[in-house]
DODO-279520 format. One record per residue (C-alpha): x, z, y; residue in one letter. Coordinates in steps of 0.1 Angstrom, whole numbers, plus 5000, padded with zeros to 4 digits. Last residue first. Layout:
// residues N
XZYa ...
//
This chain:
// residues 383
467447614289q 471147604281n 471047394249k 468047184259t 469846904276l 472646894250l 469946894223e 468346594240v 471546394239k 472546494204s 469046394191p 469846024197p 467645824221c 469345484224m 469245444186l 465545544186l 464845274213v 466845024192p 464445104163i 461145114182l 461444734189l 460944674151i 457444824154t 456544594183a 457644294162i 455444414133t 452444464156l 453144124172i 452843934139r 452343594157f 448943534139h 448143904144q 448443874182l 446443544180v 443743724160d 443343974188y 443243694213f 440343534193y 438443854186r 438243964221g 440544174243i 438444494243i 436444494211d 439244304193s 441644604199g 444544554223i 443644854243i 443145064212p 446945144214t 449745034191f 450444714210f 451044894242l 453445114223s 456044834221a 456044774259l 456045144267i 458945204242f 460944914257i 460445054292g 461445404281l 464545274265p 465545114299f 464245394321y 466345674305i 469545564320e 468245644355k 468546014348s 465546244352k 467446554340q 465446854330f 461746774328q 462146394328f 464646414300h 462546664280v 459446444283i 461446134272f 462846294241y 459546464231y 457746124235l 460445964214l 460046224185y 456246224183i 456045844185i 458645804158a 456846064136s 453445884141f 454945544132l 453845594095y 450245554107i 451445194105y 450145174069a 446645134083y 447544794097k 448144644063q 451244624041q 451444374012h 455244384010p 457444694014f 460344674038l 458544694072l 455844944062p 458545194050t 461145104076c 459445304104i 459145604081f 462845574072l 463745574109y 461645874116t 463146074087y 466546024103e 465346154137w 463646444118y 466946544102d 468746504136k 466246754150l 467046994121v 470647004133s 473247124108v 472846814088n 473646814051k 476646644036k 476646464003f 477546124018p 479646094049l 477946134082t 476345914108r 472945904090l 471345684117f 473945424115v 473945444077l 470245364078t 471145024094l 472344924059l 468744924047v 467544734077f 470244474072f 469644454035i 465944364043r 467044104067s 469343954041i 466443944016n 464243754041l 466943514050v 467543434013l 463743404006l 463543154034t 466542964020n 464842953986n 461442834000y 463142564021s 463642614058l 461542464086d 462742624117l 461042714151f 457942834132n 454842954150r 452542654156k 448942744165i 446042614144p 445042964133l 444743084097q 448343004092g 450142764068p 453842844063a 456142584079n 459242794075t 461442994098i 458843184120y 456143234093v 458843354068p 460143634090i 456943824098l 454743844067s 457443964043t 459044164071l 455744354073s 452144314086h 449544134066a 446044114081s 446343754093l 447143634058d 450343424056t 452443644032e 455643484019i 457643673993t 454943903980h 452543633968e 455543473949s 455943793928n 459443933931s 458144253946p 456344343913n 453244523925i 450644303906i 452444263873q 453744623874w 450144743873w 449344523843e 452344673825s 451245023833l 447644933821l 448944813788y 451045133784q 447945343791n 445945143765f 448745193739k 449245563745i 445545653744g 443345703775l 443446083776f 446946173764l 448145833777g 447245943812p 450446163811l 452745853808y 453245763844l 452746123856l 455646233835v 457945963850i 457046053886f 457546423879t 460946363864l 462046143893i 460946403918t 462546693899i 465746483898f 465746423936f 464846783945g 467646913924r 470046663940l 469346723976e 472846603984k 471946434017r 472846094003y 470846163971l 467746273990l 468045964012y 468245733981p 464845893971l 463245864006f 462245504002l 460245613971a 457645733997p 455945383995l 455445373958l 451845463956k 450245723934i 453445793915n 455445823947i 453046083960a 453046283928l 456946273926g 457046393962l 454746693954l 456546773922i 459946753938g 458946973967g 457447243945k 460447243922i 462947213952f 461747523970k 465147553986d 463547594021e 464947254032r 463547104000f 460147254008l 460147104043r 461046764028l 458146794004s 455746864032e 457046564052l 456646334022t 453246474012a 451946444048w 452946074051l 451545994017l 448346174025f 448045984057i 448645664039t 445945714012l 443045524028q 439445644033l 438445294046m 436645454076p 439445714080f 442645504078n 442045224103y 440745474128m 443845674124i 445845364131f 444045304164r 444445674173v 448145644169i 449145604206l 446445834217f 447546104193f 451046114207a 449946084243l 447546374241i 449946604223t 452946524245w 450946544277y 449546884267k 453047014258k 454346894292a 451647084311k 452347394291e 456047364302s 458447264275l 461447484266i 459447674239t 458847354219i 462347334206t 461547064180f 461847034142y 458947284134a 456647074155m 456746794129s 455147014102l 452247104125q 451646734135w 451746634098v 449446924090r 446846804115y 446946464097l 446746634063w 443646834074f 441846534089a 442646334057l 441346624036l 438046634055l 437646254051a 438346294013w 435746564009i 433146364029i 433846054008k 433746263976p 430246373985i 428846043999i 429545853966p 426946063947p 428946243920f 429946113886y 432945923901s 434446253912f 435346353876p 437046013872i 439246053903l 442146203884v 442245913861l 442445663889a 445345853904f 447145863870f 446745483865v 448645423897s 447545243929y 447244873938y 443444833932y 442244503945q 439544483973l 437344183967g 434244373978k 434644603948l 436944423923f 435944243891p 438644153885p 442044263871q 444044583878y 441444823865i 441544683830n 438444843815e 438345163794f 434845263805n 436345573822r 438645333839l 435845123854r 434245433869r 437645533883a 438045193899t 434545213916y 435545563928l 438745423944y 437045123959m 
//
């Protein structure tokens, strides 16, 4: 789809309107399509192999970057193996959604974590350029911009914004200013969150608050003849409830931050805990999210597995069983066990019909709140 779009762009076509390859609409930036033009001259298999290798590298790098936030030395070799195996097992389903379709989500996840590392090391120019590039390609990492302000990462914030703006208009040097401006307006037309198609999503493959809440509070048509809604609100009231729910998740960020604005954390583990919540919120808050976007849960899975392993290794208190039980229940719906090849297409579609993936993702949030970094740091302090 990306190379097809690049070929259309080199012919000065409107890449945001049909025809689309296999009906897949292009939702990414003009700059990204422009960068891909040289690759569109190669046989498709070559850029596909290159991209698959890059995805594998970025995924490994996400794991590597994450490890820097944890005190790994206190874990036994056996615990480290369990941690690694379980973490990748719980996201293998989302990995498999990303690789065959050569999606960008793994890149966005890596670019965000890499830029945050660069900001911590005061390499704000490199970090800002990388994060600005990621946001320009697809807006999902923009959720971290308010976070940068809150944590007084002002230089990184402004470099990110500047990079984003420059990359919006840079294609004008090659495509012409008027044509680039036209494409930017066309891009905005399809990603504008106020569009009606982004307020109530009824497709089976949609997974976000936009697809979860409306189907339970309004008589939205589904692809299966199974009733879901317990209310039948008007469109305006449904939109009001949806926006209130979004505001709730945004305000809940303050519970995770737990400090006044413009103060940086002393604990790097708390940094990661905060990142984890923002990564969870990303596919929930943005409309038009598919299953492959839930690779963003990787950081939450890494953190929570570490928390539980440390507790069982050093304390084994009964209080851990309640959040662990919720985590196991939620994680069950992330695994390949509930794939259509195992449970059958009908039951798989029923799970999608009721938006179980989105609900399971939301369940991770109270688990995170019950598993703050302060508790695990207290356990590891004297080890």
